[in-house]
Structures are given as C-alpha cells and as structure tokens.
C-alpha positions as CSV (number, residue, x, y, z in Angstrom):
1,M,-21.2,-18.2,2.4
2,K,-17.9,-17.0,1.0
3,K,-18.2,-14.3,-1.7
4,V,-17.0,-15.4,-5.1
5,W,-14.3,-13.3,-6.7
6,N,-16.0,-11.3,-9.5
7,A,-13.8,-9.9,-12.2
8,E,-16.4,-7.6,-13.6
9,E,-17.0,-6.1,-10.2
10,K,-13.3,-5.6,-9.5
11,L,-12.7,-4.1,-12.9
12,Q,-15.6,-1.7,-13.1
13,Y,-13.4,1.4,-12.9
14,E,-10.7,0.1,-15.2
15,R,-13.2,-1.0,-17.8
16,A,-15.0,2.4,-17.8
17,L,-11.6,4.1,-18.4
18,Q,-10.7,1.6,-21.1
19,K,-13.9,2.6,-22.9
20,Q,-12.7,6.2,-22.8
21,G,-9.5,5.1,-24.5
22,R,-7.2,4.9,-21.5
23,Q,-4.6,2.2,-22.0
24,W,-2.1,2.3,-19.1
25,I,-4.1,2.5,-15.9
26,A,-2.1,2.6,-12.7
27,G,-3.5,1.8,-9.3
28,V,-1.7,3.4,-6.3
29,D,-2.2,2.7,-2.5
30,E,-0.3,3.1,0.8
31,V,0.2,0.9,3.8
32,G,1.3,2.1,7.2
33,R,-0.4,5.4,7.9
34,G,-1.5,4.4,11.4
35,P,1.5,2.7,13.0
36,L,3.6,4.2,15.8
37,A,6.8,3.0,14.1
38,G,8.3,2.4,10.7
39,P,7.8,4.0,7.3
40,V,4.7,4.5,5.2
41,V,5.0,2.4,2.1
42,C,3.4,3.4,-1.2
43,A,3.0,1.2,-4.3
44,A,1.9,1.9,-7.9
45,V,1.2,-0.8,-10.4
46,I,0.0,-1.1,-14.0
47,M,-1.6,-4.5,-14.4
48,P,-2.5,-6.3,-17.7
49,L,-6.3,-6.2,-17.9
50,E,-7.0,-8.9,-20.5
51,E,-9.3,-11.6,-19.1
52,E,-6.8,-14.4,-19.5
53,R,-4.1,-12.4,-17.7
54,L,-6.1,-11.4,-14.6
55,I,-5.0,-12.7,-11.2
56,V,-8.0,-14.2,-9.4
57,G,-8.2,-13.3,-5.7
58,V,-6.8,-9.7,-5.9
59,D,-8.6,-7.8,-3.1
60,D,-8.0,-5.3,-0.3
61,S,-4.8,-6.6,1.3
62,K,-6.4,-6.4,4.8
63,K,-9.0,-9.0,3.8
64,L,-6.4,-11.6,2.9
65,S,-4.4,-14.0,5.0
66,E,-0.7,-13.4,5.2
67,K,0.0,-16.6,3.1
68,K,-2.5,-15.6,0.4
69,R,-1.1,-12.0,0.3
70,E,2.4,-13.3,-0.2
71,E,1.4,-15.6,-3.0
72,L,-0.6,-12.9,-4.7
73,A,2.3,-10.3,-4.3
74,E,4.7,-12.6,-6.1
75,E,2.2,-13.2,-8.9
76,I,1.4,-9.4,-9.2
77,K,5.1,-8.5,-9.5
78,K,5.6,-11.2,-12.1
79,R,2.6,-10.2,-14.3
80,A,2.7,-6.4,-13.8
81,I,3.4,-4.3,-16.8
82,A,5.2,-2.0,-14.4
83,Y,5.3,-1.5,-10.6
84,T,7.2,0.5,-8.0
85,I,7.4,0.5,-4.2
86,V,8.4,3.6,-2.3
87,E,9.0,4.1,1.4
88,I,8.9,7.4,3.3
89,D,10.7,7.1,6.6
90,E,9.5,8.0,10.1
91,K,11.8,11.1,10.2
92,T,10.0,12.6,7.1
93,I,6.6,11.7,8.6
94,D,7.5,13.6,11.8
95,E,8.8,16.6,9.8
96,I,5.9,17.0,7.3
97,N,3.0,14.9,8.8
98,I,1.6,11.5,7.7
99,L,-0.8,12.9,5.1
100,E,1.9,14.9,3.3
101,A,4.3,12.0,3.5
102,T,1.8,9.6,2.0
103,K,1.1,12.0,-0.9
104,I,4.8,12.4,-1.6
105,G,5.2,8.6,-1.5
106,M,2.3,8.1,-3.9
107,K,3.7,10.8,-6.3
108,K,7.1,9.2,-6.3
109,A,5.7,5.7,-6.8
110,I,3.6,6.9,-9.8
111,E,6.4,9.0,-11.4
112,S,9.0,6.3,-11.1
113,L,6.9,3.7,-13.0
114,S,8.8,2.5,-16.2
115,I,5.7,3.4,-18.2
116,T,3.9,6.7,-17.8
117,P,0.2,5.9,-17.0
118,D,-2.6,7.5,-19.0
119,C,-4.5,7.7,-15.8
120,V,-4.2,6.9,-12.1
121,L,-6.7,5.4,-9.6
122,T,-6.0,6.3,-6.0
123,D,-7.4,4.8,-2.9
124,G,-9.5,7.1,-0.6
125,N,-10.2,10.7,-1.5
126,M,-6.7,11.9,-1.9
127,T,-5.5,14.3,-4.6
128,I,-1.9,13.8,-5.6
129,D,0.3,16.5,-7.2
130,I,0.8,14.7,-10.6
131,A,0.4,15.7,-14.2
132,M,-1.7,12.7,-15.1
133,E,-5.4,12.3,-15.0
134,Q,-6.4,10.8,-11.6
135,H,-9.6,9.4,-10.0
136,S,-10.1,8.8,-6.3
137,V,-12.0,5.7,-5.3
138,V,-13.2,5.4,-1.7
139,H,-12.5,1.9,-0.5
140,G,-10.6,1.5,-3.7
141,D,-8.4,-1.3,-2.4
142,A,-11.6,-3.4,-2.2
143,L,-13.3,-2.0,-5.3
144,S,-10.6,-1.7,-7.9
145,Y,-8.4,-4.5,-9.2
146,S,-5.4,-2.1,-9.8
147,I,-5.6,-0.4,-6.4
148,G,-6.0,-3.8,-4.7
149,A,-2.9,-5.1,-6.5
150,A,-1.0,-2.0,-5.3
151,S,-2.2,-2.5,-1.7
152,I,-1.0,-6.2,-1.7
153,I,2.5,-5.5,-2.8
154,A,2.8,-2.5,-0.5
155,K,1.5,-4.5,2.5
156,V,3.8,-7.6,1.9
157,Y,6.8,-5.3,1.4
158,R,6.2,-3.3,4.6
159,D,5.4,-6.4,6.7
160,K,8.7,-8.0,5.7
161,M,10.5,-4.8,6.6
162,M,8.9,-4.7,10.0
163,D,9.9,-8.4,10.5
164,E,13.5,-7.4,9.9
165,Y,13.2,-4.5,12.3
166,A,11.9,-7.0,14.9
167,K,15.3,-8.7,14.9
168,I,17.0,-5.4,15.6
169,Y,14.5,-4.2,18.2
170,P,13.0,-7.4,19.7
171,Q,11.4,-5.6,22.7
172,Y,8.5,-4.1,20.7
173,T,7.3,-7.4,19.0
174,F,7.2,-5.7,15.6
175,E,7.0,-9.1,13.9
176,K,3.4,-9.3,15.4
177,N,2.2,-5.8,15.4
178,K,4.1,-4.3,12.3
179,G,4.5,-1.1,14.3
180,Y,0.8,-0.6,15.2
181,G,0.0,0.4,18.7
182,T,-0.9,-2.9,20.3
183,A,-0.9,-3.4,24.1
184,A,2.4,-5.3,23.9
185,H,4.0,-2.6,21.7
186,I,2.9,0.2,24.0
187,Q,4.2,-1.9,27.0
188,G,7.5,-2.2,25.2
189,I,7.7,1.6,24.8
190,K,6.9,2.2,28.4
191,E,9.6,-0.2,29.5
192,Y,12.4,0.5,27.0
193,G,11.5,4.0,25.7
194,L,11.5,4.8,21.9
195,C,13.8,3.2,19.3
196,P,15.1,5.0,16.2
197,I,12.2,3.9,14.0
198,H,9.5,5.2,16.2
199,R,7.5,8.2,14.9
200,R,8.0,10.9,17.5
201,T,4.8,12.8,16.6
202,F,2.8,9.6,17.0
203,T,4.3,8.6,20.4
204,K,4.2,11.9,22.4
205,K,1.8,10.6,25.0
206,F,4.2,7.8,25.9
C-alpha cells in the first residue's frame, strides 16, 4: 500500500522551530557527491509553511519519478519565498575534496538567499560554517519538507545539466547515468579516457 503524504510528519522540524519563534526556516541539500563526473549541486530554499500553501508530494528527490520531480521543482520555485542553487565544479572537488566542496556549496547557497534565514535545516550530520542557527537532520530529505524541497530543485537542476553534457560527450551516456559510475560509463572511460568534466580524484583506478 502506498504511503499517504502526511504534512504533519513532513513538517515536524519546521513546526517545532516555529514554536520557538523562528520565522524564516531554510532547508539545504546537495546532489552529486558520488558521481565520477560533473559538479556537486547545492540548493537552499525558504518555503511558505502555511497549510494552504504547502506542496503535497514534496519528498526525498530519490524517491520520486523524474516526471514528478520536474513538476514539483517548478512548483517549489514558483512558491518559494527564496531559493538559490549553487554548483561547485569538478576541479574544485579535486582540489579540496568532495566533503569540503559540498560544505562550501551549501554555505554559498544559504548566504546568497534573498532573505537571511533565522535558522537552517541541513541534510545529514554536516556542520556548515555559517553565522545562523543550524540543525542537522539525518535522512532530512525524507523527513523535512524544507530539505526535501531543496533536494528536488538541486536534483532536477543537476540532471538537466548532465543531459546537456551528454550532448557534448556522448560516449559516456551521461543522460542515463548523470555521471555516476555505471557499467556503461566505466566502459566509456576505458575506451575513450577521461573528459574535462571527470573528477580526477574519483577516477584514479581507471
């Protein structure tokens, strides 16, 4: 039986913070820490939290179909009080490592929001170097509405980007694997070598 989308469940962290007087609650998440190619993309979003303005279906982007993600991403961007999307390229990832690159991307995304959040919810157990109050939520993209919204817009943005790269570098089937190390992608590397968007530190063994 399919689980029904439950607003109270998805908003437990946001509602607890609202009770403490926080008004602008930002969710932040990243997409693309694991791939062999392309950037890591971080998104931050402040969503309206009134019942009548909620978007039903917001969830961990990985649990949604591509079509559903794209529909929700459009709706999130339309309704968001503020949102930003930041990409950190493969060269930076190779220079400073993926964890540090992700933290920088999240920091930039939060700090470039048009409204300064009172408080930030981050996915996982990551501490970001920001001046605002922050709370880490493990599996936050599934458990927090705000983080889930950030995960959706980041994923749709990065997937579209990898589809464009697929046109430039067709031998790696980026349109299917989005840069992740699938058998076809690895075969492409073995046959054609690395392309400019490959992460050198992730592809040493090839």
